PDBQT receptor file of N, H, CA, C and O in Angstrom, charges set to zero:
ATOM      1  N   MET A   1      90.315 110.664  95.993  1.00  0.00    +0.000 N 
ATOM      2  CA  MET A   1      90.209 109.769  94.864  1.00  0.00    +0.000 C 
ATOM      3  C   MET A   1      91.546 109.060  94.671  1.00  0.00    +0.000 C 
ATOM      4  O   MET A   1      92.569 109.696  94.417  1.00  0.00    +0.000 OA
ATOM      5  N   ALA A   2      91.523 107.765  94.792  1.00  0.00    +0.000 N 
ATOM      6  H   ALA A   2      90.692 107.248  94.999  1.00  0.00    +0.000 HD
ATOM      7  CA  ALA A   2      92.746 106.986  94.654  1.00  0.00    +0.000 C 
ATOM      8  C   ALA A   2      92.718 106.200  93.354  1.00  0.00    +0.000 C 
ATOM      9  O   ALA A   2      91.653 105.922  92.804  1.00  0.00    +0.000 OA
ATOM     10  N   GLY A   3      93.887 105.849  92.876  1.00  0.00    +0.000 N 
ATOM     11  H   GLY A   3      94.753 106.075  93.323  1.00  0.00    +0.000 HD
ATOM     12  CA  GLY A   3      93.952 105.029  91.674  1.00  0.00    +0.000 C 
ATOM     13  C   GLY A   3      93.834 105.865  90.418  1.00  0.00    +0.000 C 
ATOM     14  O   GLY A   3      93.952 107.090  90.442  1.00  0.00    +0.000 OA
ATOM     15  N   GLN A   4      93.602 105.180  89.341  1.00  0.00    +0.000 N 
ATOM     16  H   GLN A   4      93.507 104.185  89.321  1.00  0.00    +0.000 HD
ATOM     17  CA  GLN A   4      93.488 105.844  88.053  1.00  0.00    +0.000 C 
ATOM     18  C   GLN A   4      92.131 106.520  87.914  1.00  0.00    +0.000 C 
ATOM     19  O   GLN A   4      91.145 106.116  88.530  1.00  0.00    +0.000 OA
ATOM     20  N   ILE A   5      92.113 107.532  87.110  1.00  0.00    +0.000 N 
ATOM     21  H   ILE A   5      92.915 107.860  86.610  1.00  0.00    +0.000 HD
ATOM     22  CA  ILE A   5      90.881 108.268  86.855  1.00  0.00    +0.000 C 
ATOM     23  C   ILE A   5      90.428 107.968  85.427  1.00  0.00    +0.000 C 
ATOM     24  O   ILE A   5      91.234 107.942  84.497  1.00  0.00    +0.000 OA
ATOM     25  N   ARG A   6      89.142 107.745  85.277  1.00  0.00    +0.000 N 
ATOM     26  H   ARG A   6      88.487 107.765  86.032  1.00  0.00    +0.000 HD
ATOM     27  CA  ARG A   6      88.568 107.505  83.953  1.00  0.00    +0.000 C 
ATOM     28  C   ARG A   6      87.497 108.549  83.707  1.00  0.00    +0.000 C 
ATOM     29  O   ARG A   6      86.535 108.665  84.466  1.00  0.00    +0.000 OA
ATOM     30  N   LYS A   7      87.673 109.298  82.648  1.00  0.00    +0.000 N 
ATOM     31  H   LYS A   7      88.454 109.204  82.031  1.00  0.00    +0.000 HD
ATOM     32  CA  LYS A   7      86.693 110.332  82.309  1.00  0.00    +0.000 C 
ATOM     33  C   LYS A   7      85.550 109.689  81.532  1.00  0.00    +0.000 C 
ATOM     34  O   LYS A   7      85.770 108.923  80.594  1.00  0.00    +0.000 OA
ATOM     35  N   ILE A   8      84.311 110.020  81.946  1.00  0.00    +0.000 N 
ATOM     36  H   ILE A   8      84.133 110.642  82.708  1.00  0.00    +0.000 HD
ATOM     37  CA  ILE A   8      83.134 109.457  81.289  1.00  0.00    +0.000 C 
ATOM     38  C   ILE A   8      82.147 110.571  80.962  1.00  0.00    +0.000 C 
ATOM     39  O   ILE A   8      82.208 111.660  81.531  1.00  0.00    +0.000 OA
ATOM     40  N   THR A   9      81.263 110.288  80.059  1.00  0.00    +0.000 N 
ATOM     41  H   THR A   9      81.213 109.403  79.596  1.00  0.00    +0.000 HD
ATOM     42  CA  THR A   9      80.153 111.186  79.754  1.00  0.00    +0.000 C 
ATOM     43  C   THR A   9      78.869 110.392  79.961  1.00  0.00    +0.000 C 
ATOM     44  O   THR A   9      78.695 109.310  79.401  1.00  0.00    +0.000 OA
ATOM     45  N   VAL A  10      77.989 110.940  80.762  1.00  0.00    +0.000 N 
ATOM     46  H   VAL A  10      78.131 111.819  81.217  1.00  0.00    +0.000 HD
ATOM     47  CA  VAL A  10      76.716 110.255  81.018  1.00  0.00    +0.000 C 
ATOM     48  C   VAL A  10      75.573 111.258  80.869  1.00  0.00    +0.000 C 
ATOM     49  O   VAL A  10      75.740 112.457  81.089  1.00  0.00    +0.000 OA
ATOM     50  N   ASN A  11      74.435 110.743  80.498  1.00  0.00    +0.000 N 
ATOM     51  H   ASN A  11      74.299 109.769  80.319  1.00  0.00    +0.000 HD
ATOM     52  CA  ASN A  11      73.212 111.544  80.446  1.00  0.00    +0.000 C 
ATOM     53  C   ASN A  11      72.366 111.158  81.652  1.00  0.00    +0.000 C 
ATOM     54  O   ASN A  11      71.937 110.012  81.791  1.00  0.00    +0.000 OA
ATOM     55  N   VAL A  12      72.135 112.138  82.519  1.00  0.00    +0.000 N 
ATOM     56  H   VAL A  12      72.483 113.069  82.406  1.00  0.00    +0.000 HD
ATOM     57  CA  VAL A  12      71.417 111.897  83.771  1.00  0.00    +0.000 C 
ATOM     58  C   VAL A  12      70.249 112.876  83.846  1.00  0.00    +0.000 C 
ATOM     59  O   VAL A  12      70.412 114.060  83.551  1.00  0.00    +0.000 OA
ATOM     60  N   PRO A  13      69.079 112.389  84.237  1.00  0.00    +0.000 N 
ATOM     61  CA  PRO A  13      67.955 113.316  84.400  1.00  0.00    +0.000 C 
ATOM     62  C   PRO A  13      68.316 114.430  85.391  1.00  0.00    +0.000 C 
ATOM     63  O   PRO A  13      68.851 114.165  86.468  1.00  0.00    +0.000 OA
ATOM     64  N   THR A  14      68.023 115.655  85.020  1.00  0.00    +0.000 N 
ATOM     65  H   THR A  14      67.589 115.871  84.145  1.00  0.00    +0.000 HD
ATOM     66  CA  THR A  14      68.384 116.814  85.834  1.00  0.00    +0.000 C 
ATOM     67  C   THR A  14      67.836 116.721  87.247  1.00  0.00    +0.000 C 
ATOM     68  O   THR A  14      68.538 117.028  88.210  1.00  0.00    +0.000 OA
ATOM     69  N   ASP A  15      66.579 116.296  87.378  1.00  0.00    +0.000 N 
ATOM     70  H   ASP A  15      66.008 116.046  86.595  1.00  0.00    +0.000 HD
ATOM     71  CA  ASP A  15      65.980 116.236  88.717  1.00  0.00    +0.000 C 
ATOM     72  C   ASP A  15      66.682 115.212  89.601  1.00  0.00    +0.000 C 
ATOM     73  O   ASP A  15      66.836 115.429  90.803  1.00  0.00    +0.000 OA
ATOM     74  N   VAL A  16      67.109 114.098  89.012  1.00  0.00    +0.000 N 
ATOM     75  H   VAL A  16      66.984 113.921  88.036  1.00  0.00    +0.000 HD
ATOM     76  CA  VAL A  16      67.817 113.065  89.779  1.00  0.00    +0.000 C 
ATOM     77  C   VAL A  16      69.174 113.596  90.245  1.00  0.00    +0.000 C 
ATOM     78  O   VAL A  16      69.550 113.431  91.406  1.00  0.00    +0.000 OA
ATOM     79  N   LEU A  17      69.895 114.229  89.338  1.00  0.00    +0.000 N 
ATOM     80  H   LEU A  17      69.590 114.364  88.395  1.00  0.00    +0.000 HD
ATOM     81  CA  LEU A  17      71.207 114.772  89.683  1.00  0.00    +0.000 C 
ATOM     82  C   LEU A  17      71.095 115.882  90.717  1.00  0.00    +0.000 C 
ATOM     83  O   LEU A  17      71.877 115.930  91.666  1.00  0.00    +0.000 OA
ATOM     84  N   ASP A  18      70.133 116.768  90.540  1.00  0.00    +0.000 N 
ATOM     85  H   ASP A  18      69.498 116.729  89.768  1.00  0.00    +0.000 HD
ATOM     86  CA  ASP A  18      69.935 117.854  91.508  1.00  0.00    +0.000 C 
ATOM     87  C   ASP A  18      69.611 117.307  92.890  1.00  0.00    +0.000 C 
ATOM     88  O   ASP A  18      70.148 117.778  93.892  1.00  0.00    +0.000 OA
ATOM     89  N   SER A  19      68.741 116.325  92.940  1.00  0.00    +0.000 N 
ATOM     90  H   SER A  19      68.305 115.942  92.126  1.00  0.00    +0.000 HD
ATOM     91  CA  SER A  19      68.367 115.711  94.215  1.00  0.00    +0.000 C 
ATOM     92  C   SER A  19      69.567 115.035  94.876  1.00  0.00    +0.000 C 
ATOM     93  O   SER A  19      69.773 115.150  96.084  1.00  0.00    +0.000 OA
ATOM     94  N   ALA A  20      70.349 114.334  94.071  1.00  0.00    +0.000 N 
ATOM     95  H   ALA A  20      70.181 114.240  93.090  1.00  0.00    +0.000 HD
ATOM     96  CA  ALA A  20      71.522 113.627  94.612  1.00  0.00    +0.000 C 
ATOM     97  C   ALA A  20      72.574 114.603  95.127  1.00  0.00    +0.000 C 
ATOM     98  O   ALA A  20      73.146 114.382  96.195  1.00  0.00    +0.000 OA
ATOM     99  N   THR A  21      72.835 115.670  94.392  1.00  0.00    +0.000 N 
ATOM    100  H   THR A  21      72.370 115.849  93.525  1.00  0.00    +0.000 HD
ATOM    101  CA  THR A  21      73.842 116.635  94.851  1.00  0.00    +0.000 C 
ATOM    102  C   THR A  21      73.367 117.363  96.107  1.00  0.00    +0.000 C 
ATOM    103  O   THR A  21      74.176 117.693  96.974  1.00  0.00    +0.000 OA
ATOM    104  N   ARG A  22      72.065 117.614  96.209  1.00  0.00    +0.000 N 
ATOM    105  H   ARG A  22      71.408 117.346  95.505  1.00  0.00    +0.000 HD
ATOM    106  CA  ARG A  22      71.538 118.210  97.448  1.00  0.00    +0.000 C 
ATOM    107  C   ARG A  22      71.704 117.242  98.615  1.00  0.00    +0.000 C 
ATOM    108  O   ARG A  22      72.058 117.648  99.722  1.00  0.00    +0.000 OA
ATOM    109  N   ALA A  23      71.446 115.966  98.362  1.00  0.00    +0.000 N 
ATOM    110  H   ALA A  23      71.158 115.636  97.463  1.00  0.00    +0.000 HD
ATOM    111  CA  ALA A  23      71.544 114.954  99.426  1.00  0.00    +0.000 C 
ATOM    112  C   ALA A  23      72.980 114.807  99.931  1.00  0.00    +0.000 C 
ATOM    113  O   ALA A  23      73.206 114.640 101.129  1.00  0.00    +0.000 OA
ATOM    114  N   THR A  24      73.940 114.868  99.019  1.00  0.00    +0.000 N 
ATOM    115  H   THR A  24      73.756 115.004  98.046  1.00  0.00    +0.000 HD
ATOM    116  CA  THR A  24      75.338 114.702  99.433  1.00  0.00    +0.000 C 
ATOM    117  C   THR A  24      75.972 116.009  99.878  1.00  0.00    +0.000 C 
ATOM    118  O   THR A  24      76.910 116.010 100.675  1.00  0.00    +0.000 OA
ATOM    119  N   GLY A  25      75.461 117.122  99.366  1.00  0.00    +0.000 N 
ATOM    120  H   GLY A  25      74.698 117.121  98.719  1.00  0.00    +0.000 HD
ATOM    121  CA  GLY A  25      76.079 118.413  99.669  1.00  0.00    +0.000 C 
ATOM    122  C   GLY A  25      77.403 118.584  98.941  1.00  0.00    +0.000 C 
ATOM    123  O   GLY A  25      78.221 119.424  99.316  1.00  0.00    +0.000 OA
ATOM    124  N   LYS A  26      77.610 117.788  97.903  1.00  0.00    +0.000 N 
ATOM    125  H   LYS A  26      76.945 117.106  97.599  1.00  0.00    +0.000 HD
ATOM    126  CA  LYS A  26      78.862 117.816  97.157  1.00  0.00    +0.000 C 
ATOM    127  C   LYS A  26      78.585 118.143  95.698  1.00  0.00    +0.000 C 
ATOM    128  O   LYS A  26      77.431 118.207  95.272  1.00  0.00    +0.000 OA
ATOM    129  N   GLY A  27      79.643 118.346  94.946  1.00  0.00    +0.000 N 
ATOM    130  H   GLY A  27      80.579 118.294  95.292  1.00  0.00    +0.000 HD
ATOM    131  CA  GLY A  27      79.510 118.622  93.524  1.00  0.00    +0.000 C 
ATOM    132  C   GLY A  27      79.133 117.370  92.751  1.00  0.00    +0.000 C 
ATOM    133  O   GLY A  27      78.992 116.286  93.317  1.00  0.00    +0.000 OA
ATOM    134  N   VAL A  28      78.974 117.542  91.446  1.00  0.00    +0.000 N 
ATOM    135  H   VAL A  28      79.088 118.422  90.986  1.00  0.00    +0.000 HD
ATOM    136  CA  VAL A  28      78.516 116.458  90.587  1.00  0.00    +0.000 C 
ATOM    137  C   VAL A  28      79.480 115.267  90.619  1.00  0.00    +0.000 C 
ATOM    138  O   VAL A  28      79.053 114.131  90.826  1.00  0.00    +0.000 OA
ATOM    139  N   THR A  29      80.777 115.522  90.415  1.00  0.00    +0.000 N 
ATOM    140  H   THR A  29      81.124 116.445  90.247  1.00  0.00    +0.000 HD
ATOM    141  CA  THR A  29      81.754 114.423  90.366  1.00  0.00    +0.000 C 
ATOM    142  C   THR A  29      81.763 113.639  91.668  1.00  0.00    +0.000 C 
ATOM    143  O   THR A  29      81.698 112.410  91.650  1.00  0.00    +0.000 OA
ATOM    144  N   LEU A  30      81.844 114.333  92.799  1.00  0.00    +0.000 N 
ATOM    145  H   LEU A  30      81.897 115.331  92.814  1.00  0.00    +0.000 HD
ATOM    146  CA  LEU A  30      81.894 113.633  94.085  1.00  0.00    +0.000 C 
ATOM    147  C   LEU A  30      80.575 112.921  94.388  1.00  0.00    +0.000 C 
ATOM    148  O   LEU A  30      80.574 111.868  95.027  1.00  0.00    +0.000 OA
ATOM    149  N   THR A  31      79.470 113.479  93.942  1.00  0.00    +0.000 N 
ATOM    150  H   THR A  31      79.471 114.334  93.423  1.00  0.00    +0.000 HD
ATOM    151  CA  THR A  31      78.177 112.826  94.132  1.00  0.00    +0.000 C 
ATOM    152  C   THR A  31      78.107 111.524  93.338  1.00  0.00    +0.000 C 
ATOM    153  O   THR A  31      77.639 110.506  93.850  1.00  0.00    +0.000 OA
ATOM    154  N   VAL A  32      78.572 111.555  92.088  1.00  0.00    +0.000 N 
ATOM    155  H   VAL A  32      78.952 112.381  91.673  1.00  0.00    +0.000 HD
ATOM    156  CA  VAL A  32      78.571 110.343  91.263  1.00  0.00    +0.000 C 
ATOM    157  C   VAL A  32      79.496 109.292  91.877  1.00  0.00    +0.000 C 
ATOM    158  O   VAL A  32      79.141 108.115  91.932  1.00  0.00    +0.000 OA
ATOM    159  N   ILE A  33      80.666 109.700  92.333  1.00  0.00    +0.000 N 
ATOM    160  H   ILE A  33      80.955 110.657  92.288  1.00  0.00    +0.000 HD
ATOM    161  CA  ILE A  33      81.605 108.761  92.963  1.00  0.00    +0.000 C 
ATOM    162  C   ILE A  33      80.969 108.140  94.199  1.00  0.00    +0.000 C 
ATOM    163  O   ILE A  33      81.050 106.928  94.397  1.00  0.00    +0.000 OA
ATOM    164  N   GLU A  34      80.340 108.959  95.026  1.00  0.00    +0.000 N 
ATOM    165  H   GLU A  34      80.274 109.944  94.865  1.00  0.00    +0.000 HD
ATOM    166  CA  GLU A  34      79.699 108.444  96.244  1.00  0.00    +0.000 C 
ATOM    167  C   GLU A  34      78.582 107.460  95.890  1.00  0.00    +0.000 C 
ATOM    168  O   GLU A  34      78.424 106.438  96.557  1.00  0.00    +0.000 OA
ATOM    169  N   GLY A  35      77.811 107.763  94.849  1.00  0.00    +0.000 N 
ATOM    170  H   GLY A  35      77.939 108.593  94.307  1.00  0.00    +0.000 HD
ATOM    171  CA  GLY A  35      76.741 106.856  94.423  1.00  0.00    +0.000 C 
ATOM    172  C   GLY A  35      77.289 105.526  93.930  1.00  0.00    +0.000 C 
ATOM    173  O   GLY A  35      76.735 104.472  94.245  1.00  0.00    +0.000 OA
ATOM    174  N   LEU A  36      78.365 105.564  93.166  1.00  0.00    +0.000 N 
ATOM    175  H   LEU A  36      78.814 106.420  92.911  1.00  0.00    +0.000 HD
ATOM    176  CA  LEU A  36      78.970 104.317  92.678  1.00  0.00    +0.000 C 
ATOM    177  C   LEU A  36      79.536 103.490  93.823  1.00  0.00    +0.000 C 
ATOM    178  O   LEU A  36      79.429 102.264  93.825  1.00  0.00    +0.000 OA
ATOM    179  N   ARG A  37      80.133 104.161  94.787  1.00  0.00    +0.000 N 
ATOM    180  H   ARG A  37      80.220 105.157  94.786  1.00  0.00    +0.000 HD
ATOM    181  CA  ARG A  37      80.663 103.426  95.962  1.00  0.00    +0.000 C 
ATOM    182  C   ARG A  37      79.539 102.798  96.775  1.00  0.00    +0.000 C 
ATOM    183  O   ARG A  37      79.686 101.694  97.299  1.00  0.00    +0.000 OA
ATOM    184  N   GLU A  38      78.419 103.502  96.877  1.00  0.00    +0.000 N 
ATOM    185  H   GLU A  38      78.299 104.399  96.451  1.00  0.00    +0.000 HD
ATOM    186  CA  GLU A  38      77.271 102.934  97.597  1.00  0.00    +0.000 C 
ATOM    187  C   GLU A  38      76.738 101.705  96.876  1.00  0.00    +0.000 C 
ATOM    188  O   GLU A  38      76.365 100.731  97.529  1.00  0.00    +0.000 OA
ATOM    189  N   LEU A  39      76.690 101.722  95.562  1.00  0.00    +0.000 N 
ATOM    190  H   LEU A  39      76.993 102.514  95.031  1.00  0.00    +0.000 HD
ATOM    191  CA  LEU A  39      76.272 100.537  94.799  1.00  0.00    +0.000 C 
ATOM    192  C   LEU A  39      77.205  99.366  95.079  1.00  0.00    +0.000 C 
ATOM    193  O   LEU A  39      76.759  98.226  95.217  1.00  0.00    +0.000 OA
ATOM    194  N   GLU A  40      78.501  99.652  95.162  1.00  0.00    +0.000 N 
ATOM    195  H   GLU A  40      78.863 100.578  95.051  1.00  0.00    +0.000 HD
ATOM    196  CA  GLU A  40      79.477  98.611  95.465  1.00  0.00    +0.000 C 
ATOM    197  C   GLU A  40      79.241  98.036  96.869  1.00  0.00    +0.000 C 
ATOM    198  O   GLU A  40      79.283  96.821  97.062  1.00  0.00    +0.000 OA
ATOM    199  N   ARG A  41      78.993  98.913  97.841  1.00  0.00    +0.000 N 
ATOM    200  H   ARG A  41      78.958  99.900  97.684  1.00  0.00    +0.000 HD
ATOM    201  CA  ARG A  41      78.709  98.451  99.213  1.00  0.00    +0.000 C 
ATOM    202  C   ARG A  41      77.437  97.604  99.258  1.00  0.00    +0.000 C 
ATOM    203  O   ARG A  41      77.389  96.585  99.946  1.00  0.00    +0.000 OA
ATOM    204  N   MET A  42      76.409  98.030  98.523  1.00  0.00    +0.000 N 
ATOM    205  H   MET A  42      76.448  98.858  97.964  1.00  0.00    +0.000 HD
ATOM    206  CA  MET A  42      75.159  97.263  98.488  1.00  0.00    +0.000 C 
ATOM    207  C   MET A  42      75.383  95.860  97.920  1.00  0.00    +0.000 C 
ATOM    208  O   MET A  42      74.818  94.886  98.417  1.00  0.00    +0.000 OA
ATOM    209  N   ALA A  43      76.203  95.767  96.887  1.00  0.00    +0.000 N 
ATOM    210  H   ALA A  43      76.662  96.559  96.484  1.00  0.00    +0.000 HD
ATOM    211  CA  ALA A  43      76.490  94.458  96.286  1.00  0.00    +0.000 C 
ATOM    212  C   ALA A  43      77.222  93.562  97.273  1.00  0.00    +0.000 C 
ATOM    213  O   ALA A  43      76.942  92.367  97.360  1.00  0.00    +0.000 OA
ATOM    214  N   ARG A  44      78.167  94.144  98.021  1.00  0.00    +0.000 N 
ATOM    215  H   ARG A  44      78.394  95.116  97.951  1.00  0.00    +0.000 HD
ATOM    216  CA  ARG A  44      78.896  93.334  99.021  1.00  0.00    +0.000 C 
ATOM    217  C   ARG A  44      77.973  92.872 100.143  1.00  0.00    +0.000 C 
ATOM    218  O   ARG A  44      78.066  91.730 100.592  1.00  0.00    +0.000 OA
ATOM    219  N   ARG A  45      77.081  93.757 100.599  1.00  0.00    +0.000 N 
ATOM    220  H   ARG A  45      77.006  94.685 100.235  1.00  0.00    +0.000 HD
ATOM    221  CA  ARG A  45      76.134  93.359 101.651  1.00  0.00    +0.000 C 
ATOM    222  C   ARG A  45      75.214  92.253 101.150  1.00  0.00    +0.000 C 
ATOM    223  O   ARG A  45      74.909  91.314 101.885  1.00  0.00    +0.000 OA
ATOM    224  N   SER A  46      74.779  92.361  99.922  1.00  0.00    +0.000 N 
ATOM    225  H   SER A  46      75.027  93.124  99.324  1.00  0.00    +0.000 HD
ATOM    226  CA  SER A  46      73.910  91.347  99.334  1.00  0.00    +0.000 C 
ATOM    227  C   SER A  46      74.628  89.999  99.256  1.00  0.00    +0.000 C 
ATOM    228  O   SER A  46      74.042  88.956  99.545  1.00  0.00    +0.000 OA
ATOM    229  N   ALA A  47      75.901  90.033  98.865  1.00  0.00    +0.000 N 
ATOM    230  H   ALA A  47      76.377  90.880  98.630  1.00  0.00    +0.000 HD
ATOM    231  CA  ALA A  47      76.683  88.797  98.787  1.00  0.00    +0.000 C 
ATOM    232  C   ALA A  47      76.829  88.167 100.174  1.00  0.00    +0.000 C 
ATOM    233  O   ALA A  47      76.760  86.946 100.314  1.00  0.00    +0.000 OA
ATOM    234  N   LEU A  48      77.029  88.992 101.188  1.00  0.00    +0.000 N 
ATOM    235  H   LEU A  48      77.086  89.984 101.075  1.00  0.00    +0.000 HD
ATOM    236  CA  LEU A  48      77.135  88.460 102.552  1.00  0.00    +0.000 C 
ATOM    237  C   LEU A  48      75.805  87.872 103.014  1.00  0.00    +0.000 C 
ATOM    238  O   LEU A  48      75.776  86.818 103.650  1.00  0.00    +0.000 OA
ATOM    239  N   ARG A  49      74.697  88.558 102.691  1.00  0.00    +0.000 N 
ATOM    240  H   ARG A  49      74.720  89.414 102.174  1.00  0.00    +0.000 HD
ATOM    241  CA  ARG A  49      73.382  88.031 103.078  1.00  0.00    +0.000 C 
ATOM    242  C   ARG A  49      73.092  86.693 102.411  1.00  0.00    +0.000 C 
ATOM    243  O   ARG A  49      72.404  85.849 102.986  1.00  0.00    +0.000 OA
ATOM    244  N   SER A  50      73.604  86.494 101.218  1.00  0.00    +0.000 N 
ATOM    245  H   SER A  50      74.162  87.179 100.751  1.00  0.00    +0.000 HD
ATOM    246  CA  SER A  50      73.355  85.227 100.524  1.00  0.00    +0.000 C 
ATOM    247  C   SER A  50      74.056  84.058 101.220  1.00  0.00    +0.000 C 
ATOM    248  O   SER A  50      73.720  82.900 100.975  1.00  0.00    +0.000 OA
ATOM    249  N   LEU A  51      75.022  84.356 102.079  1.00  0.00    +0.000 N 
ATOM    250  H   LEU A  51      75.295  85.297 102.277  1.00  0.00    +0.000 HD
ATOM    251  CA  LEU A  51      75.721  83.305 102.827  1.00  0.00    +0.000 C 
ATOM    252  C   LEU A  51      74.982  82.926 104.109  1.00  0.00    +0.000 C 
ATOM    253  O   LEU A  51      75.355  81.961 104.777  1.00  0.00    +0.000 OA
ATOM    254  N   ARG A  52      73.951  83.670 104.452  1.00  0.00    +0.000 N 
ATOM    255  H   ARG A  52      73.648  84.454 103.909  1.00  0.00    +0.000 HD
ATOM    256  CA  ARG A  52      73.226  83.421 105.698  1.00  0.00    +0.000 C 
ATOM    257  C   ARG A  52      72.753  81.970 105.767  1.00  0.00    +0.000 C 
ATOM    258  O   ARG A  52      72.081  81.476 104.862  1.00  0.00    +0.000 OA
ATOM    259  N   GLY A  53      73.117  81.305 106.852  1.00  0.00    +0.000 N 
ATOM    260  H   GLY A  53      73.663  81.706 107.587  1.00  0.00    +0.000 HD
ATOM    261  CA  GLY A  53      72.728  79.920 107.061  1.00  0.00    +0.000 C 
ATOM    262  C   GLY A  53      73.625  78.918 106.356  1.00  0.00    +0.000 C 
ATOM    263  O   GLY A  53      73.419  77.712 106.495  1.00  0.00    +0.000 OA
ATOM    264  N   LYS A  54      74.610  79.380 105.606  1.00  0.00    +0.000 N 
ATOM    265  H   LYS A  54      74.778  80.359 105.493  1.00  0.00    +0.000 HD
ATOM    266  CA  LYS A  54      75.481  78.475 104.863  1.00  0.00    +0.000 C 
ATOM    267  C   LYS A  54      76.875  78.359 105.468  1.00  0.00    +0.000 C 
ATOM    268  O   LYS A  54      77.642  77.467 105.104  1.00  0.00    +0.000 OA
ATOM    269  N   VAL A  55      77.197  79.254 106.384  1.00  0.00    +0.000 N 
ATOM    270  H   VAL A  55      76.574  79.978 106.679  1.00  0.00    +0.000 HD
ATOM    271  CA  VAL A  55      78.522  79.243 106.994  1.00  0.00    +0.000 C 
ATOM    272  C   VAL A  55      78.378  78.811 108.446  1.00  0.00    +0.000 C 
ATOM    273  O   VAL A  55      77.622  79.401 109.217  1.00  0.00    +0.000 OA
ATOM    274  N   ARG A  56      79.118  77.773 108.798  1.00  0.00    +0.000 N 
ATOM    275  H   ARG A  56      79.732  77.293 108.172  1.00  0.00    +0.000 HD
ATOM    276  CA  ARG A  56      79.100  77.317 110.192  1.00  0.00    +0.000 C 
ATOM    277  C   ARG A  56      80.145  78.090 110.973  1.00  0.00    +0.000 C 
ATOM    278  O   ARG A  56      81.277  78.265 110.523  1.00  0.00    +0.000 OA
ATOM    279  N   PHE A  57      79.748  78.548 112.146  1.00  0.00    +0.000 N 
ATOM    280  H   PHE A  57      78.828  78.406 112.511  1.00  0.00    +0.000 HD
ATOM    281  CA  PHE A  57      80.628  79.349 112.974  1.00  0.00    +0.000 C 
ATOM    282  C   PHE A  57      80.539  78.819 114.389  1.00  0.00    +0.000 C 
ATOM    283  O   PHE A  57      79.473  78.855 115.004  1.00  0.00    +0.000 OA
ATOM    284  N   ASP A  58      81.646  78.329 114.909  1.00  0.00    +0.000 N 
ATOM    285  H   ASP A  58      82.512  78.299 114.410  1.00  0.00    +0.000 HD
ATOM    286  CA  ASP A  58      81.677  77.763 116.254  1.00  0.00    +0.000 C 
ATOM    287  C   ASP A  58      82.648  78.588 117.080  1.00  0.00    +0.000 C 
ATOM    288  O   ASP A  58      83.838  78.648 116.773  1.00  0.00    +0.000 OA
ATOM    289  N   LEU A  59      82.143  79.221 118.122  1.00  0.00    +0.000 N 
ATOM    290  H   LEU A  59      81.176  79.172 118.371  1.00  0.00    +0.000 HD
ATOM    291  CA  LEU A  59      82.959  80.096 118.929  1.00  0.00    +0.000 C 
ATOM    292  C   LEU A  59      82.697  79.820 120.392  1.00  0.00    +0.000 C 
ATOM    293  O   LEU A  59      81.550  79.777 120.835  1.00  0.00    +0.000 OA
ATOM    294  N   ASP A  60      83.776  79.634 121.138  1.00  0.00    +0.000 N 
ATOM    295  H   ASP A  60      84.708  79.669 120.778  1.00  0.00    +0.000 HD
ATOM    296  CA  ASP A  60      83.687  79.431 122.581  1.00  0.00    +0.000 C 
ATOM    297  C   ASP A  60      83.928  80.784 123.246  1.00  0.00    +0.000 C 
ATOM    298  O   ASP A  60      85.074  81.211 123.381  1.00  0.00    +0.000 OA
ATOM    299  N   LEU A  61      82.872  81.450 123.655  1.00  0.00    +0.000 N 
ATOM    300  H   LEU A  61      81.941  81.103 123.546  1.00  0.00    +0.000 HD
ATOM    301  CA  LEU A  61      82.996  82.780 124.232  1.00  0.00    +0.000 C 
ATOM    302  C   LEU A  61      83.837  82.792 125.490  1.00  0.00    +0.000 C 
ATOM    303  O   LEU A  61      84.567  83.755 125.726  1.00  0.00    +0.000 OA
ATOM    304  N   THR A  62      83.759  81.753 126.305  1.00  0.00    +0.000 N 
ATOM    305  H   THR A  62      83.167  80.970 126.114  1.00  0.00    +0.000 HD
ATOM    306  CA  THR A  62      84.549  81.694 127.530  1.00  0.00    +0.000 C 
ATOM    307  C   THR A  62      86.032  81.730 127.208  1.00  0.00    +0.000 C 
ATOM    308  O   THR A  62      86.787  82.461 127.849  1.00  0.00    +0.000 OA
ATOM    309  N   ARG A  63      86.455  80.957 126.230  1.00  0.00    +0.000 N 
ATOM    310  H   ARG A  63      85.841  80.363 125.709  1.00  0.00    +0.000 HD
ATOM    311  CA  ARG A  63      87.881  80.924 125.857  1.00  0.00    +0.000 C 
ATOM    312  C   ARG A  63      88.335  82.248 125.223  1.00  0.00    +0.000 C 
ATOM    313  O   ARG A  63      89.466  82.678 125.449  1.00  0.00    +0.000 OA
ATOM    314  N   THR A  64      87.499  82.876 124.461  1.00  0.00    +0.000 N 
ATOM    315  H   THR A  64      86.580  82.527 124.277  1.00  0.00    +0.000 HD
ATOM    316  CA  THR A  64      87.901  84.109 123.794  1.00  0.00    +0.000 C 
ATOM    317  C   THR A  64      87.976  85.289 124.748  1.00  0.00    +0.000 C 
ATOM    318  O   THR A  64      88.674  86.263 124.469  1.00  0.00    +0.000 OA
ATOM    319  N   ARG A  65      87.277  85.217 125.855  1.00  0.00    +0.000 N 
ATOM    320  H   ARG A  65      86.710  84.426 126.082  1.00  0.00    +0.000 HD
ATOM    321  CA  ARG A  65      87.270  86.343 126.820  1.00  0.00    +0.000 C 
ATOM    322  C   ARG A  65      88.355  86.229 127.867  1.00  0.00    +0.000 C 
ATOM    323  O   ARG A  65      88.541  87.156 128.655  1.00  0.00    +0.000 OA
ATOM    324  N   SER A  66      89.065  85.140 127.902  1.00  0.00    +0.000 N 
ATOM    325  H   SER A  66      88.914  84.386 127.262  1.00  0.00    +0.000 HD
ATOM    326  CA  SER A  66      90.103  85.004 128.934  1.00  0.00    +0.000 C 
ATOM    327  C   SER A  66      91.457  85.410 128.442  1.00  0.00    +0.000 C 
ATOM    328  O   SER A  66      92.430  85.352 129.193  1.00  0.00    +0.000 OA
TER     329      SER A  66
């Protein structure tokens, strides 16, 4: 865990938390951190997908391989 730490209190359905901790094999705090990071990754992937067809990319493979 890098950076500052912020303590929070959340109400989470027991079955959801139990399932998530089993899936990660980690404790509650690390499971919540991993879930938040995955949400962040999903948002970045979505932002990249929204650029599909909007960015022109011109690459000369012959020149790059020499």
